[in-house]
Backbone as CSV, one residue per row, in Angstrom:
resi,resn,N_x,N_y,N_z,CA_x,CA_y,CA_z,C_x,C_y,C_z
1,UNK,0.829,-1.218,0.105,0.152,0.121,-0.197,0.887,1.187,0.569
2,UNK,0.666,1.979,-0.776,1.379,3.450,-1.092,-0.003,4.850,-0.464
3,UNK,0.607,5.810,-0.158,-0.377,6.586,0.507,0.723,8.014,-0.304
4,UNK,-0.131,8.794,-0.981,0.174,9.932,-1.599,-0.973,11.101,-1.185
5,UNK,-0.049,12.520,-0.874,-1.227,13.442,-0.559,-1.087,14.777,-1.782
6,UNK,-2.008,14.549,-2.188,-1.942,16.273,-3.283,-3.279,17.394,-2.814
7,UNK,-2.919,18.263,-3.403,-3.721,19.604,-3.082,-4.377,19.637,-4.252
8,UNK,-5.806,19.974,-3.893,-6.740,20.552,-5.162,-7.455,21.752,-4.372
9,UNK,-7.234,22.496,-6.052,-8.020,24.179,-5.850,-9.283,24.204,-6.357
10,UNK,-10.021,24.972,-5.624,-11.249,25.748,-6.165,-12.313,24.820,-5.449
11,UNK,-12.280,23.805,-4.632,-13.608,23.337,-3.744,-13.272,24.429,-2.472
12,UNK,-15.002,24.461,-2.428,-16.073,25.267,-1.670,-16.863,24.292,-0.980
13,UNK,-17.383,23.280,-1.365,-18.263,22.782,-0.408,-17.988,21.313,-0.153
14,UNK,-19.013,20.957,0.430,-19.136,19.331,0.590,-19.429,18.410,-0.725
15,UNK,-20.343,19.125,-2.119,-20.476,18.644,-2.976,-19.449,18.706,-3.525
16,UNK,-18.111,19.504,-3.682,-17.020,19.045,-4.113,-16.180,18.343,-3.648
17,UNK,-16.427,18.079,-2.447,-15.235,17.108,-1.862,-16.174,15.628,-2.185
18,UNK,-16.967,15.659,-2.462,-17.768,14.292,-3.014,-17.483,14.126,-4.341
19,UNK,-17.609,15.454,-5.088,-17.309,15.160,-6.376,-15.780,14.579,-6.906
20,UNK,-15.026,15.271,-6.316,-13.193,15.117,-6.359,-13.422,13.496,-5.689
21,UNK,-13.585,13.215,-4.793,-13.714,11.707,-3.730,-14.328,11.097,-4.910
22,UNK,-15.527,10.758,-5.466,-15.970,9.879,-6.297,-15.079,9.779,-7.653
23,UNK,-14.620,10.633,-8.116,-13.605,10.784,-9.074,-12.313,9.701,-9.125
24,UNK,-11.652,10.166,-8.078,-10.398,9.643,-7.488,-10.472,8.096,-6.945
25,UNK,-11.725,7.549,-6.397,-12.118,6.319,-6.107,-12.103,5.690,-7.705
26,UNK,-12.397,6.077,-8.561,-12.515,5.214,-9.769,-11.207,4.785,-10.402
27,UNK,-10.066,5.136,-10.030,-8.537,5.363,-10.205,-8.952,3.726,-9.718
28,UNK,-7.715,2.674,-10.943,-7.760,1.333,-10.666,-6.800,1.304,-9.557
29,UNK,-7.132,0.570,-8.401,-6.183,0.480,-7.153,-6.281,1.264,-5.728
30,UNK,-6.829,2.345,-6.129,-7.422,3.180,-4.836,-8.224,2.431,-4.469
31,UNK,-7.699,2.497,-3.142,-8.494,2.162,-1.564,-9.383,2.978,-0.901
32,UNK,-8.925,4.181,-0.758,-9.188,5.149,0.057,-8.762,6.710,-0.516
33,UNK,-9.966,7.590,-0.210,-9.343,9.004,-0.680,-10.180,10.138,0.854
34,UNK,-9.183,10.466,1.431,-9.893,11.303,1.800,-9.723,12.928,1.908
35,UNK,-10.209,13.631,1.339,-10.137,15.048,0.833,-10.685,16.030,2.285
36,UNK,-9.736,17.217,2.678,-9.949,17.986,3.698,-10.134,19.526,2.413
37,UNK,-11.598,19.769,2.653,-12.280,20.945,2.100,-11.460,22.247,2.686
38,UNK,-10.951,22.102,4.024,-10.357,23.626,4.324,-8.936,23.819,3.718
39,UNK,-8.436,22.831,3.784,-7.023,23.087,2.933,-6.544,22.308,1.470
40,UNK,-7.912,21.783,1.226,-7.784,21.478,-0.186,-7.180,19.968,-0.070
41,UNK,-6.448,19.716,0.792,-5.634,18.221,0.779,-6.345,17.377,0.526
42,UNK,-5.863,16.368,-0.567,-6.465,14.930,-0.775,-5.149,14.014,-0.635
43,UNK,-5.429,13.004,0.785,-4.746,11.701,0.773,-5.080,10.470,0.371
44,UNK,-4.542,9.794,-0.658,-5.023,8.710,-1.539,-4.109,7.278,-1.188
45,UNK,-4.977,6.460,-0.423,-4.333,5.341,-0.511,-4.746,4.281,-1.214
46,UNK,-3.483,3.729,-1.977,-3.796,2.650,-2.930,-2.995,1.635,-3.203
47,UNK,-2.756,0.484,-4.076,-2.041,-0.622,-4.142,-0.763,-0.393,-4.997
48,UNK,-0.922,0.824,-5.071,0.043,0.712,-6.000,0.668,2.421,-6.301
49,UNK,1.797,2.763,-6.838,2.026,4.337,-6.923,1.488,4.858,-7.864
50,UNK,0.659,5.677,-7.390,-0.501,6.250,-8.976,0.724,7.617,-9.274
51,UNK,0.745,7.591,-10.742,0.882,8.984,-11.454,0.548,10.018,-11.288
52,UNK,1.146,11.566,-11.099,0.349,12.272,-10.372,-0.382,13.048,-11.813
53,UNK,-0.227,12.586,-13.137,-1.178,12.954,-14.323,-2.956,11.932,-14.310
54,UNK,-2.107,11.087,-13.789,-3.525,9.980,-13.787,-4.485,10.976,-12.822
55,UNK,-4.075,10.919,-11.529,-5.081,11.631,-10.716,-5.785,13.069,-10.791
56,UNK,-4.661,14.110,-11.218,-5.172,15.250,-11.628,-6.030,15.091,-12.821
57,UNK,-5.977,14.047,-13.926,-7.467,13.873,-14.832,-8.385,13.451,-13.982
58,UNK,-8.632,12.965,-12.826,-9.552,12.759,-12.181,-9.849,13.547,-11.383
59,UNK,-9.010,14.166,-11.156,-9.748,16.105,-10.479,-10.240,16.917,-11.412
60,UNK,-9.765,16.967,-12.571,-10.099,17.680,-13.848,-11.403,16.986,-14.222
61,UNK,-11.758,16.089,-14.250,-13.216,15.149,-14.461,-14.419,15.809,-13.345
62,UNK,-13.801,16.282,-12.532,-14.594,16.278,-11.104,-14.658,17.699,-11.404
63,UNK,-13.845,18.543,-12.002,-14.282,20.195,-12.351,-13.130,21.199,-11.256
64,UNK,-11.934,20.246,-11.100,-11.023,21.510,-10.402,-9.912,20.657,-10.825
65,UNK,-8.928,21.646,-10.325,-7.145,21.411,-10.763,-6.277,20.722,-9.632
66,UNK,-5.462,20.086,-9.522,-4.444,19.956,-8.348,-3.420,21.209,-8.785
67,UNK,-2.808,21.599,-7.187,-1.915,22.513,-7.322,-0.683,22.358,-7.914
């Protein structure tokens, strides 16, 4: 298992958090996603090292971007 932390910009509410979480959870190998609205921190635990571009694409699909 690996854990990585990313920062997402543009989230303003719990709906934003849910959208980001949902998109990242669809990445193959992801086990958990913990999103902190106040800081934009997103902690992702997966069974493999994730490519930042892969996570960025999922975040973009939710309508936000990685910092």
